[in-house]
FILUM-235778 format. One record per residue (C-alpha): residue number from 0; x, z, y. Coordinates in steps of 0.5 Angstrom, whole numbers, plus 500, padded with zeros to 3 digits. Each point is the difference from the previous one (the first is absolute). Example, Ala and Ser with C-alpha at 12.3 -4.5 7.8 and 13.67 -1.06 7.14 Angstrom:
BEGIN
0,525,516,491
1,502,498,507
***
This chain:
BEGIN
0,272,168,700
1,502,505,494
2,493,502,500
3,497,493,500
4,505,499,493
5,497,506,497
6,493,497,501
7,501,493,497
8,503,504,494
9,494,504,499
10,496,494,501
11,504,496,495
12,499,506,495
13,493,501,501
14,499,492,499
15,504,501,493
16,496,505,498
17,493,497,501
18,502,494,496
19,504,504,494
20,495,504,496
21,504,505,494
22,496,501,494
23,502,506,496
24,498,497,493
25,503,506,495
26,494,504,500
27,496,493,499
28,504,499,494
29,500,507,497
30,492,500,500
31,500,493,496
32,505,503,495
33,495,506,499
34,494,496,500
35,504,495,495
36,502,506,496
37,493,503,500
38,497,494,497
39,505,499,495
40,499,507,497
41,492,499,501
42,500,493,496
43,503,503,494
44,495,506,499
45,494,495,498
46,498,500,493
47,497,494,497
48,497,502,493
49,500,493,495
50,493,497,500
51,500,494,496
52,496,494,502
53,495,501,494
54,498,507,501
55,494,501,505
56,500,507,502
57,494,504,501
58,498,503,507
59,501,507,502
60,501,505,506
61,507,501,501
62,502,507,502
63,508,500,499
64,505,495,499
65,503,500,493
66,507,502,499
67,506,496,496
68,498,502,493
69,500,497,493
70,495,494,500
71,495,498,494
72,497,493,501
73,494,498,496
74,498,493,499
75,495,496,496
76,506,498,495
77,506,506,501
78,501,507,502
79,507,500,504
80,504,506,502
81,504,499,506
82,499,492,499
83,502,501,492
84,495,498,495
85,499,506,495
86,494,497,496
87,494,496,501
88,493,502,503
89,497,497,493
90,504,505,496
91,498,506,505
92,493,499,499
93,500,499,493
94,504,506,499
95,495,506,497
96,505,505,503
97,500,504,506
98,507,499,502
99,504,493,500
100,506,501,497
101,504,494,503
102,498,502,507
103,502,507,498
104,507,498,498
105,501,496,506
106,498,506,505
107,504,505,496
108,506,496,503
109,498,503,507
110,505,506,502
111,497,507,500
112,500,504,507
113,498,507,503
114,493,500,503
115,501,502,507
116,498,507,502
117,499,502,493
118,503,507,499
119,500,499,492
120,505,495,500
121,495,495,496
122,502,493,499
123,496,493,501
124,502,493,501
125,497,500,507
126,495,494,501
127,497,494,497
128,496,494,504
129,495,496,495
130,499,493,503
131,494,497,496
132,495,495,501
133,493,502,501
134,498,496,494
135,504,505,495
136,495,504,496
137,500,508,502
138,501,501,493
139,507,497,500
140,502,503,507
141,498,507,497
142,505,499,494
143,505,498,505
144,499,506,505
145,500,505,494
146,507,497,497
147,502,501,507
148,498,507,500
149,503,501,493
150,507,498,503
151,500,505,505
152,498,496,506
153,498,505,506
154,496,495,504
155,496,494,497
156,498,495,506
157,495,494,499
158,502,494,505
159,494,498,504
160,499,495,506
161,497,504,506
162,493,499,502
163,499,498,507
164,497,506,504
165,501,505,495
166,505,505,503
167,496,506,500
***
């Protein structure tokens, strides 16, 4: 009779195990924690260059994304350095000089830094992005770029809108 009792206990144990399923959620929580951390870190990497609504950028093929830099915005009314008005566009167009003094003084506030991989320890102000409306005359853009070059910016980039199908 004791063997019969053992069989009943075994049958009850089997029935209990069939109804209750144990799920180990520790590894699931770990995966979600890693996923949340990854998404938070990568969400902060995106850089958005300010582009006022009044500016229509020209289209071009983009080979590499711009890095965080000093930004010059040239609108129909003003020239702005990091969203601060420096001078009017009309003044810059009328100026008979190659360099724009008001723009130069604003750009000189950017700190000097060493050129990466340079063994001669040359100093530069790094990079500058120029965001200009496509209706701005090239003569003005040339003055802005010459001023950037004179204030020791190593790379001067002009912001454009990427053309569709031009990834070569």
